N, C-alpha and C positions, 0 to 999 in steps of 0.2 A: 422319423415317426410320421405316419400318414395322419392327416387331419380328417376326422369324420364329420361330414355334414349331414344333418338330418334331412330326410326326404320331405319334399313339399307334398302336402296332401293334394288330392285332385281339386281342380277348381269347383266352386259352387255353381250349379247350373240354374240359370234364371230365365224364366219366360217373361218377356215384356210385351204387353199388348196395348198399342195406342194407335188410333187411326190417323194421327199426325206424324208422318214419317220422320220429320226433323226432330221431334221430341224423342221418338224411339231411338234414333241414331245418337242423340246426345246422351241418353241414359246408357246405351250400349257402350259408347266410348268411355264414359266415366267409370262404369262398373268394371270394364275389361282392363282398366289400369291396375286393378287389384286381382284377387283370386276368384274372379267370376267369369263364366262362359255364358254369353247371352244369346238367346234365340228370340227373334222378333216376330210378332204377329201384328197385322194391321186392322183386324176386326175381331169381334167376339167369336165368330165361327172358326177363323184361323186359330185362335187361341185354344178353343176346345179340341180342335183337330190335333194341335201340338201336344196337348195334355194326354191324349191317347185314352186308353181304357182305365188308367188308374192315377195318372198324374205323378206317379212315383219317381219319374226320372228327372224331376225338377226339385231344387232345394228352396226355391222362392218363386212366387209369381207377382208381377207388378201389372195391375190392370187399370186402364183408363175407365172411368165411370161411364162416359157417354161414347159408345162406339156403334158403328153399323152392325147389322145382323143380330148381334146379341150385346147387351150392355155388360160392363164389367161386373155388375152385381149378378146378372144372369150367369156369367161364367163362374163367378165365385160360388153361387148357389149350386151349380152343377158339380163343381169341384168338391164341395162339402157334402151334399146330399147324395148325388148319384155315384161319385167316385170314392166317397168315404175317405177323402184325403185331408190330412191336417197340415199340408205344406203351408208355411207362412205366406201371407198375402198382404200386399200393399195396394190400396186403392188410390188412384190419382184422379183429381177432378178440378175443373175450373169453377165449378159451382160453389163449393165451400159452405154450403148450407148445413145447419145443424141437423136437419132431418135426413139429408143424404149421408152425413157422417154416422148418424145413429143406425140407419138402414145398413150401411156397410159393416159396421161393427156387429150388429145383430145377425148379419149373414155370415159372419166368421172372419172378417178382415182383422189383421193384426195391427194395421196402421192405416191412417187416412192422411194423405198429403195433398194440400191445395196448390194448384198451379196459379201463378208461376212459383216454382219451388227452387230451392238451392240444390244443384246436383251433388254438392258435397254433403249436405244433410241427408239426401236420399241414399247416398253411398253409405253413410254412417248407419242409417236405419237398416239397410240391406245387410250390412256386416253384422249388426247386432242380432237380427232375426235369423241369420244363418250360422251364428256361432263362430264368426271369424275372429281368431285371437288377434290382438293388436300387432303382434310381430309379423302377421301375414299381410297386414294392410300395406298398400303402396306407400312409399315415403311421403308422397304429397298428401296422403290422407290422414296422417298422424297429427 
């Protein structure tokens, strides 16, 4: 008798925008250990270009607060107001000030993560926001 294995759902698509290339690569490496496919952008303009006309081809966006061209908040506001997208968003910042966190949450961020951050905790938050069931998480993430 043949064993039936359930099909794996397609990976969650994540846009990561951070002007520090090494941070973007760390996030990409960590998320791609699980059910995520990551697109990197290195400034706010690249991020909005990647989002396209509606942002619908991403399941999550991770935005650095302070980037050239456009800040993470500018990208988030464009995503929410102009693109009318409710894709989950995580804001990363080295600032960690209460007023920045409030501005991010008021602009529609779902989470605010202060640098330096634990890649494992960021992974867990990304999984939670994209509805990744625990059985889909990489063995090292459980």
